[in-house]
C-alpha positions as CSV (number, residue, x, y, z in Angstrom):
1,X,103.5,-13.1,124.2
2,X,105.2,-9.3,124.3
3,X,105.0,-6.5,122.1
4,X,107.4,-4.5,120.2
5,X,108.7,-2.1,118.2
6,X,110.9,-4.0,115.9
7,X,114.3,-2.2,115.5
8,X,117.7,-2.7,113.0
9,X,119.4,-6.2,114.8
10,X,115.6,-7.8,114.4
11,X,116.1,-7.6,110.4
12,X,116.9,-11.0,110.7
13,X,114.6,-13.3,111.7
14,X,111.9,-10.6,110.5
15,X,113.5,-11.1,107.0
16,X,113.0,-14.8,106.8
17,X,109.0,-14.3,108.9
18,X,108.4,-11.8,105.9
19,X,110.5,-14.0,103.3
20,X,107.8,-16.8,104.3
21,X,104.8,-14.5,104.5
22,X,105.9,-13.1,100.7
23,X,105.7,-17.2,99.8
24,X,102.4,-18.2,100.7
25,X,101.0,-15.5,98.9
26,X,103.0,-15.5,95.8
27,X,102.7,-19.5,96.6
28,X,106.3,-20.5,94.8
29,X,109.0,-17.5,94.2
30,X,112.3,-20.2,93.4
31,X,114.1,-18.2,91.6
32,X,112.8,-14.8,92.0
33,X,113.2,-15.5,95.4
34,X,117.0,-14.9,95.8
35,X,116.2,-11.1,93.8
36,X,113.4,-10.7,96.5
37,X,115.1,-11.8,100.0
38,X,117.7,-8.5,98.9
39,X,115.1,-6.2,97.7
40,X,113.9,-6.9,100.6
41,X,116.5,-6.8,103.1
42,X,117.3,-3.4,101.6
43,X,113.7,-1.9,101.6
44,X,113.5,-2.9,105.9
45,X,117.3,-1.8,106.3
46,X,117.5,1.6,104.3
47,X,113.3,2.4,105.4
48,X,113.0,1.0,109.0
49,X,112.7,4.2,111.6
50,X,112.4,6.6,108.7
51,X,108.6,6.2,107.1
52,X,108.6,2.7,107.3
53,X,107.5,1.0,111.5
54,X,107.6,-2.7,112.2
55,X,106.0,-4.4,115.0
56,X,106.7,-7.6,116.3
57,X,105.0,-9.8,118.4
58,X,107.0,-12.2,119.7
59,X,107.1,-15.8,122.3
60,X,110.1,-16.8,123.7
61,X,111.5,-14.4,122.3
62,X,111.0,-15.8,118.2
63,X,108.9,-12.6,116.4
64,X,106.0,-15.0,115.7
65,X,103.7,-12.4,114.1
66,X,104.7,-9.0,112.0
67,X,102.7,-6.1,111.2
68,X,103.7,-2.6,110.0
69,X,103.3,0.9,108.1
70,X,104.3,3.2,106.4
71,X,104.0,6.6,105.9
72,X,102.9,8.7,102.9
73,X,102.9,12.5,101.8
74,X,99.4,14.0,101.5
75,X,100.6,13.9,97.9
76,X,101.5,10.3,96.8
77,X,98.2,9.3,98.2
78,X,96.5,11.7,96.0
79,X,98.1,10.2,93.2
80,X,96.7,7.1,93.9
81,X,93.4,8.5,94.3
82,X,93.9,10.5,90.5
83,X,95.2,7.5,89.1
84,X,92.5,5.5,90.2
85,X,89.7,7.6,88.7
């Protein structure tokens, strides 16, 4: 297995895995699936390597797991803290 930072050319495969994860979490996407796929694709395309950093675990040149994080501002974090009060 190999771990590496994901790039724009990984988006189609990454998108498939991410949608499968969302299906498991939401149990069933059905009519919303198309909207979620488009939103996820747009979000990843716009933010990968800007504020979104994703890594993939590859086995036989196929992504089998992903993880990622978003960089956010201190102001953004404080806003969440204020909302939770």
